[in-house]
TIMARNU-721563 format. One record per atom (N, C-alpha, C, O): chain; residue in three letters; x, z, y. Coordinates in steps of 0.001 Angstrom, whole numbers. Last residue first. Example, Ala and Ser with C-alpha at 12.3 -4.5 7.8 and 13.67 -1.06 7.14 Angstrom:
2
<rec "A","ser",<12850,7080,-2250>> <rec "A","ser",<13670,7140,-1060>> <rec "A","ser",<12900,7870,30>> <rec "A","ser",<13409,8039,1138>> <rec "A","ala",<13190,7800,-5690>> <rec "A","ala",<12300,7800,-4500>> <rec "A","ala",<13200,7800,-3300>> <rec "A","ala",<14236,8465,-3319>> 
END
This chain:
164
<rec "A","unk",<6725,-3996,8818>> <rec "A","unk",<6441,-5365,9285>> <rec "A","unk",<5691,-5269,10582>> <rec "A","unk",<5341,-6293,11169>> <rec "A","unk",<6829,-1390,8378>> <rec "A","unk",<8120,-2078,8423>> <rec "A","unk",<7947,-3533,8855>> <rec "A","unk",<8914,-4207,9210>> <rec "A","unk",<4363,-150,8164>> <rec "A","unk",<4881,-410,9508>> <rec "A","unk",<6238,-1070,9548>> <rec "A","unk",<6772,-1301,10633>> <rec "A","unk",<4961,1670,5262>> <rec "A","unk",<3949,1173,6207>> <rec "A","unk",<4596,997,7580>> <rec "A","unk",<5284,1888,8079>> <rec "A","unk",<6644,2804,3444>> <rec "A","unk",<7041,1531,4010>> <rec "A","unk",<6044,934,4977>> <rec "A","unk",<6240,-179,5466>> <rec "A","unk",<4011,4395,1770>> <rec "A","unk",<5462,4268,1930>> <rec "A","unk",<5811,2869,2423>> <rec "A","unk",<5329,1873,1884>> <rec "A","unk",<1501,6022,2825>> <rec "A","unk",<1746,4615,2531>> <rec "A","unk",<3214,4353,2821>> <rec "A","unk",<3608,4119,3964>> <rec "A","unk",<449,9024,1430>> <rec "A","unk",<1413,8380,2318>> <rec "A","unk",<1533,6924,1892>> <rec "A","unk",<1656,6638,701>> <rec "A","unk",<-2103,11396,1103>> <rec "A","unk",<-1636,10043,812>> <rec "A","unk",<-668,9578,1885>> <rec "A","unk",<-924,9715,3082>> <rec "A","unk",<-2680,14488,-480>> <rec "A","unk",<-2319,13771,754>> <rec "A","unk",<-1761,12421,340>> <rec "A","unk",<-1036,12312,-649>> <rec "A","unk",<-4873,16784,-2012>> <rec "A","unk",<-4138,15525,-2089>> <rec "A","unk",<-3910,14952,-697>> <rec "A","unk",<-4808,14930,145>> <rec "A","unk",<-5532,19606,-3982>> <rec "A","unk",<-5334,19070,-2628>> <rec "A","unk",<-4464,17827,-2726>> <rec "A","unk",<-3452,17813,-3426>> <rec "A","unk",<-7800,21025,-6117>> <rec "A","unk",<-6721,20043,-6026>> <rec "A","unk",<-6694,19528,-4599>> <rec "A","unk",<-7708,19070,-4072>> <rec "A","unk",<-8809,24032,-7764>> <rec "A","unk",<-8777,23198,-6557>> <rec "A","unk",<-7614,22226,-6670>> <rec "A","unk",<-6574,22550,-7242>> <rec "A","unk",<-8725,24950,-10297>> <rec "A","unk",<-9843,25396,-9470>> <rec "A","unk",<-9965,24519,-8234>> <rec "A","unk",<-11060,24288,-7720>> <rec "A","unk",<-7709,22948,-13043>> <rec "A","unk",<-7503,23395,-11662>> <rec "A","unk",<-8803,23841,-11001>> <rec "A","unk",<-9841,23191,-11132>> <rec "A","unk",<-6963,22406,-15703>> <rec "A","unk",<-8135,23216,-15409>> <rec "A","unk",<-8118,23765,-13996>> <rec "A","unk",<-8474,24922,-13773>> <rec "A","unk",<-5000,20612,-16202>> <rec "A","unk",<-4570,21975,-15889>> <rec "A","unk",<-5736,22879,-15504>> <rec "A","unk",<-5524,23996,-15031>> <rec "A","unk",<-6348,18263,-16792>> <rec "A","unk",<-5260,18687,-17676>> <rec "A","unk",<-4882,20150,-17459>> <rec "A","unk",<-4494,20845,-18398>> <rec "A","unk",<-8136,17943,-14590>> <rec "A","unk",<-8634,18282,-15933>> <rec "A","unk",<-7541,18856,-16829>> <rec "A","unk",<-7776,19827,-17547>> <rec "A","unk",<-6329,17359,-12502>> <rec "A","unk",<-7340,18423,-12355>> <rec "A","unk",<-7805,18899,-13737>> <rec "A","unk",<-7857,20098,-14011>> <rec "A","unk",<-4993,15152,-13553>> <rec "A","unk",<-4250,16397,-13329>> <rec "A","unk",<-5209,17584,-13169>> <rec "A","unk",<-4926,18682,-13647>> <rec "A","unk",<-7123,13325,-13577>> <rec "A","unk",<-6424,13640,-14820>> <rec "A","unk",<-5669,14955,-14671>> <rec "A","unk",<-5705,15790,-15576>> <rec "A","unk",<-7763,13125,-10891>> <rec "A","unk",<-8713,13761,-11811>> <rec "A","unk",<-8057,14129,-13139>> <rec "A","unk",<-8407,15139,-13748>> <rec "A","unk",<-5326,11844,-9971>> <rec "A","unk",<-5837,13096,-9405>> <rec "A","unk",<-6767,13810,-10384>> <rec "A","unk",<-6566,14990,-10672>> <rec "A","unk",<-4731,9343,-11005>> <rec "A","unk",<-4001,10511,-11528>> <rec "A","unk",<-4618,11834,-11082>> <rec "A","unk",<-4445,12848,-11758>> <rec "A","unk",<-6001,7406,-9573>> <rec "A","unk",<-6591,7772,-10863>> <rec "A","unk",<-5923,9013,-11469>> <rec "A","unk",<-6494,9657,-12349>> <rec "A","unk",<-4363,6836,-7456>> <rec "A","unk",<-5466,7773,-7226>> <rec "A","unk",<-6139,8199,-8529>> <rec "A","unk",<-6781,9249,-8577>> <rec "A","unk",<-2579,4781,-8296>> <rec "A","unk",<-2174,6193,-8366>> <rec "A","unk",<-3311,7197,-8163>> <rec "A","unk",<-3219,8319,-8662>> <rec "A","unk",<-2643,2043,-9854>> <rec "A","unk",<-3687,2749,-9111>> <rec "A","unk",<-3443,4263,-9173>> <rec "A","unk",<-4033,4951,-10006>> <rec "A","unk",<-500,-867,-9636>> <rec "A","unk",<-859,436,-10196>> <rec "A","unk",<-1849,1147,-9276>> <rec "A","unk",<-1890,888,-8073>> <rec "A","unk",<443,-3212,-8547>> <rec "A","unk",<-980,-3146,-8872>> <rec "A","unk",<-1418,-1811,-9458>> <rec "A","unk",<-2601,-1636,-9753>> <rec "A","unk",<3006,-1967,-6388>> <rec "A","unk",<2388,-3046,-7146>> <rec "A","unk",<906,-2816,-7376>> <rec "A","unk",<203,-2292,-6512>> <rec "A","unk",<3969,1508,-6788>> <rec "A","unk",<3852,261,-6036>> <rec "A","unk",<3138,-770,-6903>> <rec "A","unk",<2719,-470,-8021>> <rec "A","unk",<3571,5026,-6573>> <rec "A","unk",<3469,3781,-7324>> <rec "A","unk",<3346,2589,-6380>> <rec "A","unk",<2711,2660,-5328>> <rec "A","unk",<3991,8376,-7039>> <rec "A","unk",<4387,7277,-6163>> <rec "A","unk",<4399,6009,-7000>> <rec "A","unk",<5120,5908,-7992>> <rec "A","unk",<3004,11498,-7018>> <rec "A","unk",<2681,10284,-7748>> <rec "A","unk",<2940,9135,-6778>> <rec "A","unk",<2198,8947,-5814>> <rec "A","unk",<4064,14766,-7376>> <rec "A","unk",<4193,13555,-6570>> <rec "A","unk",<3851,12388,-7482>> <rec "A","unk",<4358,12303,-8601>> <rec "A","unk",<2818,18088,-7570>> <rec "A","unk",<3020,16781,-8186>> <rec "A","unk",<3194,15716,-7109>> <rec "A","unk",<2548,15764,-6063>> <rec "A","unk",<3078,21390,-8108>> <rec "A","unk",<3322,20411,-7042>> <rec "A","unk",<3688,19083,-7695>> <rec "A","unk",<4750,18964,-8307>> <rec "A","unk",<939,23933,-9193>> <rec "A","unk",<1763,22791,-9579>> <rec "A","unk",<1852,21804,-8437>> <rec "A","unk",<836,21418,-7858>> <rec "A","unk",<152,27336,-9738>> <rec "A","unk",<408,26250,-8782>> <rec "A","unk",<1323,25189,-9383>> <rec "A","unk",<2343,25502,-9998>> <rec "A","unk",<-272,29884,-10699>> <rec "A","unk",<-1258,28859,-11025>> <rec "A","unk",<-1098,27602,-10185>> <rec "A","unk",<-2066,26882,-9940>> <rec "A","unk",<1737,31629,-10335>> <rec "A","unk",<813,31500,-9216>> <rec "A","unk",<-289,30479,-9504>> <rec "A","unk",<-1144,30234,-8653>> <rec "A","unk",<3131,31337,-12636>> <rec "A","unk",<2742,32703,-12278>> <rec "A","unk",<1759,32716,-11111>> <rec "A","unk",<1035,33692,-10915>> <rec "A","unk",<3851,28645,-12627>> <rec "A","unk",<2708,29080,-13437>> <rec "A","unk",<2242,30490,-13093>> <rec "A","unk",<1060,30799,-13249>> <rec "A","unk",<4818,26506,-10670>> <rec "A","unk",<4928,27958,-10531>> <rec "A","unk",<3742,28533,-11296>> <rec "A","unk",<2728,28876,-10688>> <rec "A","unk",<6440,23335,-11216>> <rec "A","unk",<5329,24283,-11365>> <rec "A","unk",<5770,25724,-11141>> <rec "A","unk",<6916,26101,-11385>> <rec "A","unk",<6876,20096,-10148>> <rec "A","unk",<7527,21407,-10209>> <rec "A","unk",<6391,22419,-10238>> <rec "A","unk",<5490,22378,-9400>> <rec "A","unk",<7048,16611,-10908>> <rec "A","unk",<6350,17894,-10892>> <rec "A","unk",<7343,19042,-10766>> <rec "A","unk",<8485,18961,-11217>> <rec "A","unk",<6399,13063,-10420>> <rec "A","unk",<7265,14228,-10568>> <rec "A","unk",<6447,15508,-10441>> <rec "A","unk",<5321,15502,-9943>> <rec "A","unk",<6395,9721,-11262>> <rec "A","unk",<5532,10891,-11140>> <rec "A","unk",<6478,12073,-11314>> <rec "A","unk",<7276,12091,-12252>> <rec "A","unk",<7495,6570,-9740>> <rec "A","unk",<7637,7816,-10497>> <rec "A","unk",<6436,8746,-10346>> <rec "A","unk",<5598,8594,-9458>> <rec "A","unk",<7636,3181,-9931>> <rec "A","unk",<8273,4269,-9196>> <rec "A","unk",<8331,5532,-10037>> <rec "A","unk",<9131,5594,-10971>> <rec "A","unk",<7050,1135,-11718>> <rec "A","unk",<6395,1111,-10404>> <rec "A","unk",<6862,2243,-9490>> <rec "A","unk",<6482,2240,-8319>> <rec "A","unk",<8308,1846,-13974>> <rec "A","unk",<8720,575,-13387>> <rec "A","unk",<8184,490,-11959>> <rec "A","unk",<8789,-148,-11098>> <rec "A","unk",<8929,5380,-13721>> <rec "A","unk",<8048,4231,-13963>> <rec "A","unk",<8681,2961,-13419>> <rec "A","unk",<9501,3012,-12503>> <rec "A","unk",<9746,8443,-15001>> <rec "A","unk",<10267,7287,-14275>> <rec "A","unk",<9450,6079,-14708>> <rec "A","unk",<9301,5798,-15897>> <rec "A","unk",<8531,11477,-14563>> <rec "A","unk",<8256,10298,-15373>> <rec "A","unk",<8728,9119,-14535>> <rec "A","unk",<8165,8836,-13477>> <rec "A","unk",<10216,14575,-14297>> <rec "A","unk",<9855,13280,-13733>> <rec "A","unk",<9508,12298,-14853>> <rec "A","unk",<10110,12300,-15926>> <rec "A","unk",<10128,18154,-13665>> <rec "A","unk",<10444,16916,-14346>> <rec "A","unk",<9925,15684,-13649>> <rec "A","unk",<9300,15735,-12589>> <rec "A","unk",<9886,21600,-14455>> <rec "A","unk",<10185,20546,-13490>> <rec "A","unk",<10457,19276,-14260>> <rec "A","unk",<10961,19318,-15383>> <rec "A","unk",<8138,24581,-15010>> <rec "A","unk",<8531,23276,-15545>> <rec "A","unk",<8812,22362,-14356>> <rec "A","unk",<8068,22354,-13375>> <rec "A","unk",<8053,28109,-15653>> <rec "A","unk",<8110,26942,-14780>> <rec "A","unk",<8610,25705,-15496>> <rec "A","unk",<9390,25774,-16446>> <rec "A","unk",<9809,31158,-16532>> <rec "A","unk",<8632,30291,-16442>> <rec "A","unk",<8895,29117,-15516>> <rec "A","unk",<9827,29128,-14711>> <rec "A","unk",<12181,32598,-16661>> <rec "A","unk",<11141,32911,-17633>> <rec "A","unk",<9938,31974,-17566>> <rec "A","unk",<9111,31996,-18477>> <rec "A","unk",<13341,29441,-17520>> <rec "A","unk",<13100,30785,-18040>> <rec "A","unk",<13115,31752,-16866>> <rec "A","unk",<14075,31695,-16097>> <rec "A","unk",<11988,26088,-17411>> <rec "A","unk",<12765,27189,-16854>> <rec "A","unk",<12429,28489,-17575>> <rec "A","unk",<11358,28619,-18169>> <rec "A","unk",<12221,23023,-18929>> <rec "A","unk",<11497,24296,-18971>> <rec "A","unk",<12426,25383,-18453>> <rec "A","unk",<13519,25581,-18984>> <rec "A","unk",<12134,19722,-17804>> <rec "A","unk",<12971,20901,-18016>> <rec "A","unk",<12107,22148,-17940>> <rec "A","unk",<11341,22316,-16991>> <rec "A","unk",<11791,16280,-18734>> <rec "A","unk",<11208,17552,-18315>> <rec "A","unk",<12164,18693,-18639>> <rec "A","unk",<12908,18638,-19618>> <rec "A","unk",<11571,12909,-18326>> <rec "A","unk",<12551,13985,-18468>> <rec "A","unk",<11929,15253,-17899>> <rec "A","unk",<11578,15301,-16720>> <rec "A","unk",<10532,9853,-19642>> <rec "A","unk",<10123,11152,-19111>> <rec "A","unk",<11259,12132,-19345>> <rec "A","unk",<11838,12179,-20430>> <rec "A","unk",<10759,6311,-18850>> <rec "A","unk",<11105,7517,-19605>> <rec "A","unk",<10606,8762,-18886>> <rec "A","unk",<10301,8736,-17694>> <rec "A","unk",<8960,4205,-18185>> <rec "A","unk",<10322,3921,-18624>> <rec "A","unk",<10872,5104,-19409>> <rec "A","unk",<11395,4929,-20510>> <rec "A","unk",<5644,3093,-18177>> <rec "A","unk",<6541,4229,-18387>> <rec "A","unk",<7902,3748,-18864>> <rec "A","unk",<7998,2983,-19823>> <rec "A","unk",<3839,1455,-15870>> <rec "A","unk",<4728,1191,-16991>> <rec "A","unk",<5738,2322,-17111>> <rec "A","unk",<6593,2490,-16241>> <rec "A","unk",<310,1925,-15021>> <rec "A","unk",<1745,1868,-14739>> <rec "A","unk",<2527,1635,-16027>> <rec "A","unk",<1964,1617,-17122>> <rec "A","unk",<-2397,2409,-14873>> <rec "A","unk",<-1936,1048,-15160>> <rec "A","unk",<-467,865,-14855>> <rec "A","unk",<-38,-224,-14473>> <rec "A","unk",<-3421,4899,-14651>> <rec "A","unk",<-3037,4240,-13398>> <rec "A","unk",<-2571,2804,-13619>> <rec "A","unk",<-2372,2062,-12657>> <rec "A","unk",<-3754,5665,-17299>> <rec "A","unk",<-4940,5485,-16442>> <rec "A","unk",<-4619,4714,-15168>> <rec "A","unk",<-5455,3962,-14665>> <rec "A","unk",<-1014,5835,-18153>> <rec "A","unk",<-1965,4902,-18770>> <rec "A","unk",<-3146,4613,-17851>> <rec "A","unk",<-3504,3454,-17643>> <rec "A","unk",<-12,7840,-16453>> <rec "A","unk",<624,6519,-16521>> <rec "A","unk",<-363,5490,-17065>> <rec "A","unk",<-522,4408,-16501>> <rec "A","unk",<-1717,10012,-17107>> <rec "A","unk",<-1683,9452,-15748>> <rec "A","unk",<-1114,8034,-15762>> <rec "A","unk",<-1680,7132,-15145>> <rec "A","unk",<-1017,10460,-19788>> <rec "A","unk",<-2388,10054,-19457>> <rec "A","unk",<-2452,9439,-18058>> <rec "A","unk",<-3161,8455,-17846>> <rec "A","unk",<1659,11247,-19426>> <rec "A","unk",<1356,10048,-20206>> <rec "A","unk",<-69,9542,-19930>> <rec "A","unk",<-295,8335,-19850>> <rec "A","unk",<1338,13607,-17899>> <rec "A","unk",<2090,12464,-17365>> <rec "A","unk",<1693,11186,-18098>> <rec "A","unk",<1424,10162,-17470>> <rec "A","unk",<-33,15160,-19810>> <rec "A","unk",<-691,14803,-18543>> <rec "A","unk",<10,13610,-17898>> <rec "A","unk",<-653,12699,-17402>> <rec "A","unk",<1957,15438,-21759>> <rec "A","unk",<706,14754,-22105>> <rec "A","unk",<-34,14314,-20836>> <rec "A","unk",<-597,13221,-20794>> <rec "A","unk",<3845,16917,-20264>> <rec "A","unk",<4169,15578,-20761>> <rec "A","unk",<2907,14788,-21105>> <rec "A","unk",<2803,13605,-20780>> <rec "A","unk",<2381,19285,-19806>> <rec "A","unk",<2840,18468,-18678>> <rec "A","unk",<3145,17049,-19153>> <rec "A","unk",<2743,16082,-18506>> <rec "A","unk",<2052,20174,-22440>> <rec "A","unk",<872,19879,-21621>> <rec "A","unk",<1249,18991,-20448>> <rec "A","unk",<526,18049,-20123>> <rec "A","unk",<4714,20585,-23178>> <rec "A","unk",<3910,19602,-23913>> <rec "A","unk",<2664,19199,-23121>> <rec "A","unk",<2266,18034,-23127>> <rec "A","unk",<5513,22648,-21477>> <rec "A","unk",<6142,21343,-21344>> <rec "A","unk",<5342,20248,-22058>> <rec "A","unk",<5299,19109,-21592>> <rec "A","unk",<3680,24928,-19842>> <rec "A","unk",<3787,24293,-21162>> <rec "A","unk",<4313,22868,-21004>> <rec "A","unk",<3631,21998,-20462>> <rec "A","unk",<2999,26073,-17553>> <rec "A","unk",<4259,26523,-18117>> <rec "A","unk",<4554,25837,-19445>> <rec "A","unk",<5557,26132,-20095>> <rec "A","unk",<489,25298,-16893>> <rec "A","unk",<1572,24784,-16057>> <rec "A","unk",<2954,25211,-16537>> <rec "A","unk",<3966,24766,-15996>> <rec "A","unk",<-1771,26274,-18040>> <rec "A","unk",<-965,25349,-18826>> <rec "A","unk",<221,24782,-18070>> <rec "A","unk",<891,23874,-18562>> <rec "A","unk",<-3960,26224,-15164>> <rec "A","unk",<-3420,26863,-16363>> <rec "A","unk",<-2611,25821,-17128>> <rec "A","unk",<-2752,24622,-16889>> <rec "A","unk",<-4439,26605,-11562>> <rec "A","unk",<-4319,25875,-12818>> <rec "A","unk",<-3769,26728,-13951>> <rec "A","unk",<-3197,27796,-13735>> <rec "A","unk",<-4791,27163,-8898>> <rec "A","unk",<-5610,27859,-9882>> <rec "A","unk",<-5579,27186,-11229>> <rec "A","unk",<-6570,27191,-11959>> <rec "A","unk",<-4077,23898,-7735>> <rec "A","unk",<-4207,25335,-7461>> <rec "A","unk",<-5142,25967,-8480>> <rec "A","unk",<-6151,25380,-8871>> <rec "A","unk",<-1962,21253,-7351>> <rec "A","unk",<-2899,21848,-8297>> <rec "A","unk",<-2896,23345,-8029>> <rec "A","unk",<-1849,23991,-8086>> <rec "A","unk",<-1431,18787,-5041>> <rec "A","unk",<-1226,20205,-5312>> <rec "A","unk",<-2337,20712,-6204>> <rec "A","unk",<-3515,20614,-5861>> <rec "A","unk",<155,15788,-4565>> <rec "A","unk",<-982,16430,-5234>> <rec "A","unk",<-619,17875,-5543>> <rec "A","unk",<373,18150,-6218>> <rec "A","unk",<774,13178,-2678>> <rec "A","unk",<1259,14545,-2810>> <rec "A","unk",<60,15325,-3333>> <rec "A","unk",<-933,15500,-2626>> <rec "A","unk",<1228,9812,-3430>> <rec "A","unk",<284,10919,-3356>> <rec "A","unk",<1024,12232,-3552>> <rec "A","unk",<1810,12376,-4488>> <rec "A","unk",<2053,6848,-2105>> <rec "A","unk",<2687,8097,-2548>> <rec "A","unk",<1684,9226,-2330>> <rec "A","unk",<1336,9554,-1196>> <rec "A","unk",<2004,3474,-2657>> <rec "A","unk",<1168,4626,-2342>> <rec "A","unk",<1815,5861,-2951>> <rec "A","unk",<2088,5912,-4150>> <rec "A","unk",<4418,1133,-1259>> <rec "A","unk",<3672,1801,-2307>> <rec "A","unk",<2862,2962,-1793>> <rec "A","unk",<3008,3384,-646>> <rec "A","unk",<5235,-585,826>> <rec "A","unk",<5967,-553,-441>> <rec "A","unk",<5166,92,-1561>> <rec "A","unk",<5232,-363,-2703>> <rec "A","unk",<2856,-2670,2601>> <rec "A","unk",<3656,-1459,2422>> <rec "A","unk",<4231,-1424,1010>> <rec "A","unk",<3772,-2139,119>> <rec "A","unk",<897,-4180,4955>> <rec "A","unk",<1899,-4473,3942>> <rec "A","unk",<2754,-3225,3824>> <rec "A","unk",<3317,-2761,4815>> <rec "A","unk",<-2556,-4540,5819>> <rec "A","unk",<-1292,-3804,5834>> <rec "A","unk",<-391,-4305,4720>> <rec "A","unk",<-854,-4786,3686>> <rec "A","unk",<-5039,-5702,5576>> <rec "A","unk",<-4215,-6098,6710>> <rec "A","unk",<-2885,-5371,6806>> <rec "A","unk",<-2152,-5562,7776>> <rec "A","unk",<-5937,-4631,3127>> <rec "A","unk",<-6620,-4312,4382>> <rec "A","unk",<-5737,-4564,5603>> <rec "A","unk",<-5688,-3758,6533>> <rec "A","unk",<-2827,-4951,1537>> <rec "A","unk",<-4213,-4518,1451>> <rec "A","unk",<-4732,-4173,2840>> <rec "A","unk",<-4054,-3510,3626>> <rec "A","unk",<-297,-5514,-367>> <rec "A","unk",<-895,-6179,785>> <rec "A","unk",<-2384,-5901,719>> <rec "A","unk",<-3114,-6527,-49>> <rec "A","unk",<2562,-3945,-1557>> <rec "A","unk",<1105,-3955,-1564>> <rec "A","unk",<640,-4595,-271>> <rec "A","unk",<1130,-4253,806>> <rec "A","unk",<5348,-5267,-3307>> <rec "A","unk",<4751,-4742,-2086>> <rec "A","unk",<3236,-4867,-2195>> <rec "A","unk",<2711,-5775,-2840>> <rec "A","unk",<6617,-6378,-5461>> <rec "A","unk",<5719,-5250,-5723>> <rec "A","unk",<5206,-4603,-4447>> <rec "A","unk",<4678,-3493,-4497>> <rec "A","unk",<6501,-9964,-5653>> <rec "A","unk",<7219,-8707,-5490>> <rec "A","unk",<6218,-7584,-5718>> <rec "A","unk",<5085,-7836,-6128>> <rec "A","unk",<6264,-13110,-5217>> <rec "A","unk",<6159,-12236,-6384>> <rec "A","unk",<7065,-11028,-6185>> <rec "A","unk",<8252,-11069,-6511>> <rec "A","unk",<4349,-14586,-2635>> <rec "A","unk",<5613,-13981,-3060>> <rec "A","unk",<5390,-13028,-4237>> <rec "A","unk",<4443,-12241,-4242>> <rec "A","unk",<2027,-15421,-1570>> <rec "A","unk",<2443,-16062,-2814>> <rec "A","unk",<3724,-15453,-3379>> <rec "A","unk",<4129,-15785,-4493>> <rec "A","unk",<1711,-14092,866>> <rec "A","unk",<842,-13706,-253>> <rec "A","unk",<1299,-14299,-1589>> <rec "A","unk",<992,-13738,-2641>> <rec "A","unk",<4008,-12969,3011>> <rec "A","unk",<3752,-14155,2194>> <rec "A","unk",<2987,-13742,935>> <rec "A","unk",<3554,-13115,40>> <rec "A","unk",<4843,-10746,4308>> <rec "A","unk",<3438,-11115,4485>> <rec "A","unk",<3067,-12369,3689>> <rec "A","unk",<1907,-12781,3704>> <rec "A","unk",<7545,-10539,3765>> <rec "A","unk",<6645,-9500,3271>> <rec "A","unk",<5171,-9839,3423>> <rec "A","unk",<4334,-9265,2726>> <rec "A","unk",<8739,-12811,4966>> <rec "A","unk",<8909,-12544,3534>> <rec "A","unk",<7859,-11582,3012>> <rec "A","unk",<7329,-11786,1920>> <rec "A","unk",<8009,-12521,7652>> <rec "A","unk",<7537,-13683,6895>> <rec "A","unk",<7637,-13434,5396>> <rec "A","unk",<6736,-13797,4640>> <rec "A","unk",<9381,-10115,8252>> <rec "A","unk",<7923,-10185,8367>> <rec "A","unk",<7361,-11350,7567>> <rec "A","unk",<6353,-11199,6876>> <rec "A","unk",<12024,-10920,7900>> <rec "A","unk",<11463,-9893,7026>> <rec "A","unk",<9941,-9959,7070>> <rec "A","unk",<9286,-9869,6031>> <rec "A","unk",<12488,-14507,8203>> <rec "A","unk",<12345,-13160,8752>> <rec "A","unk",<11746,-12207,7726>> <rec "A","unk",<11051,-12628,6802>> <rec "A","unk",<14901,-16459,6711>> <rec "A","unk",<13476,-16155,6751>> <rec "A","unk",<13348,-14723,7247>> <rec "A","unk",<14034,-13829,6753>> <rec "A","unk",<17124,-18893,6403>> <rec "A","unk",<16932,-17701,7204>> <rec "A","unk",<15424,-17502,7364>> <rec "A","unk",<14755,-18269,8056>> <rec "A","unk",<18703,-19970,3515>> <rec "A","unk",<17534,-20100,4370>> <rec "A","unk",<17404,-18797,5145>> <rec "A","unk",<17563,-17716,4579>> <rec "A","unk",<22244,-20575,3416>> <rec "A","unk",<21049,-19812,3058>> <rec "A","unk",<19916,-20155,4006>> <rec "A","unk",<20135,-20572,5143>> <rec "A","unk",<25453,-21337,2148>> <rec "A","unk",<24277,-21791,2878>> <rec "A","unk",<23094,-20925,2466>> <rec "A","unk",<22958,-20580,1293>> <rec "A","unk",<28652,-19784,2583>> <rec "A","unk",<27513,-20196,1779>> <rec "A","unk",<26360,-20565,2686>> <rec "A","unk",<26302,-20154,3845>> <rec "A","unk",<32021,-19000,2316>> <rec "A","unk",<31011,-19705,3092>> <rec "A","unk",<29871,-20065,2154>> <rec "A","unk",<30095,-20588,1062>> <rec "A","unk",<34464,-16608,2637>> <rec "A","unk",<33448,-17146,1754>> <rec "A","unk",<32378,-17782,2630>> <rec "A","unk",<31890,-17163,3575>> <rec "A","unk",<37875,-16371,3160>> <rec "A","unk",<36584,-16589,3793>> <rec "A","unk",<35643,-17216,2775>> <rec "A","unk",<35971,-18215,2136>> <rec "A","unk",<40011,-13749,2215>> <rec "A","unk",<39525,-15111,2031>> <rec "A","unk",<38144,-15215,2640>> <rec "A","unk",<37360,-14266,2631>> <rec "A","unk",<42982,-11905,2319>> <rec "A","unk",<41626,-12095,2831>> <rec "A","unk",<41240,-13541,2583>> <rec "A","unk",<42061,-14446,2729>> <rec "A","unk",<45136,-9419,947>> <rec "A","unk",<44714,-10807,1125>> <rec "A","unk",<43305,-10821,1693>> <rec "A","unk",<42548,-9861,1555>> <rec "A","unk",<48042,-7414,534>> <rec "A","unk",<46680,-7569,1026>> <rec "A","unk",<46373,-9054,1179>> <rec "A","unk",<47257,-9847,1505>> <rec "A","unk",<49950,-7342,-2502>> <rec "A","unk",<49803,-7575,-1067>> <rec "A","unk",<48336,-7756,-700>> <rec "A","unk",<47515,-8187,-1509>> <rec "A","unk",<50511,-7211,-5165>> <rec "A","unk",<50261,-5952,-4474>> <rec "A","unk",<50088,-6115,-2974>> <rec "A","unk",<50080,-5123,-2245>> <rec "A","unk",<50845,-9387,-6797>> <rec "A","unk",<51896,-9118,-5808>> <rec "A","unk",<51719,-7788,-5097>> <rec "A","unk",<52662,-7282,-4488>> <rec "A","unk",<48682,-9204,-8612>> <rec "A","unk",<50015,-9584,-9082>> <rec "A","unk",<51102,-9193,-8098>> <rec "A","unk",<52164,-8720,-8502>> <rec "A","unk",<46395,-8486,-7197>> <rec "A","unk",<46861,-7593,-8251>> <rec "A","unk",<48269,-7928,-8730>> <rec "A","unk",<48984,-7045,-9205>> <rec "A","unk",<45918,-8462,-3845>> <rec "A","unk",<46320,-9340,-4926>> <rec "A","unk",<46955,-8470,-5997>> <rec "A","unk",<47947,-7789,-5737>> <rec "A","unk",<43212,-6696,-2549>> <rec "A","unk",<44639,-6683,-2841>> <rec "A","unk",<44901,-7618,-4007>> <rec "A","unk",<44206,-7580,-5022>> <rec "A","unk",<40894,-7757,-10>> <rec "A","unk",<41272,-7026,-1204>> <rec "A","unk",<42760,-7055,-1378>> <rec "A","unk",<43495,-7402,-453>> <rec "A","unk",<37977,-9092,1616>> <rec "A","unk",<39355,-8630,1597>> <rec "A","unk",<39612,-7857,327>> <rec "A","unk",<38691,-7368,-327>> <rec "A","unk",<36068,-11679,2805>> <rec "A","unk",<36265,-10796,1661>> <rec "A","unk",<37727,-10392,1653>> <rec "A","unk",<38614,-11245,1681>> <rec "A","unk",<33916,-12480,5269>> <rec "A","unk",<35326,-12275,5014>> <rec "A","unk",<35439,-11279,3882>> <rec "A","unk",<34955,-10152,3991>> <rec "A","unk",<31474,-15023,5478>> <rec "A","unk",<31817,-13650,5144>> <rec "A","unk",<33312,-13593,4930>> <rec "A","unk",<33912,-14559,4457>> <rec "A","unk",<29237,-17027,7220>> <rec "A","unk",<30626,-16801,6838>> <rec "A","unk",<30814,-15323,6558>> <rec "A","unk",<30359,-14475,7325>> <rec "A","unk",<26518,-19234,6751>> <rec "A","unk",<26991,-17886,7012>> <rec "A","unk",<28407,-17757,6490>> <rec "A","unk",<28744,-18310,5443>> <rec "A","unk",<24514,-21699,8085>> <rec "A","unk",<25738,-21431,7348>> <rec "A","unk",<26202,-20042,7730>> <rec "A","unk",<26269,-19713,8914>> <rec "A","unk",<21069,-22307,7615>> <rec "A","unk",<22132,-21722,8410>> <rec "A","unk",<23340,-21507,7514>> <rec "A","unk",<23206,-21176,6336>> <rec "A","unk",<18849,-25039,7525>> <rec "A","unk",<19672,-24058,6846>> <rec "A","unk",<20760,-23555,7773>> <rec "A","unk",<21292,-24293,8603>> 
END
């Protein structure tokens, strides 16, 4: 075990004078690499195919879509994505612009799904970012179907890849 010293400073509320006190505590020193590659660790990092990363972030573009101006359609699509991906919905916040467009986010225990739409162009820009056991790729077909997309473009980012 290593002993670590911290200096905590502040003001004494009774006298108004500055004070400093040393805090000493014992801790195990474990490297970041050891912590993140430990298979028995209970966290939400993904350990797959020899990689360790925080989560899968999909950039999904819906082209030639319909219903992109309807807040109810967007919310229903978010809810279907959450369920299909095995995620945990915390809350949804959507905003309808005038004369058109919807922006919003579904906040998940595993991260989020977000959107900004340009219905006049049939275009929706979605982000699906999930960690843990969630399966974000399942959202792609749901979004294609929900908005009747002529085309869907998807890019994958492995967030946190290479931190170990």
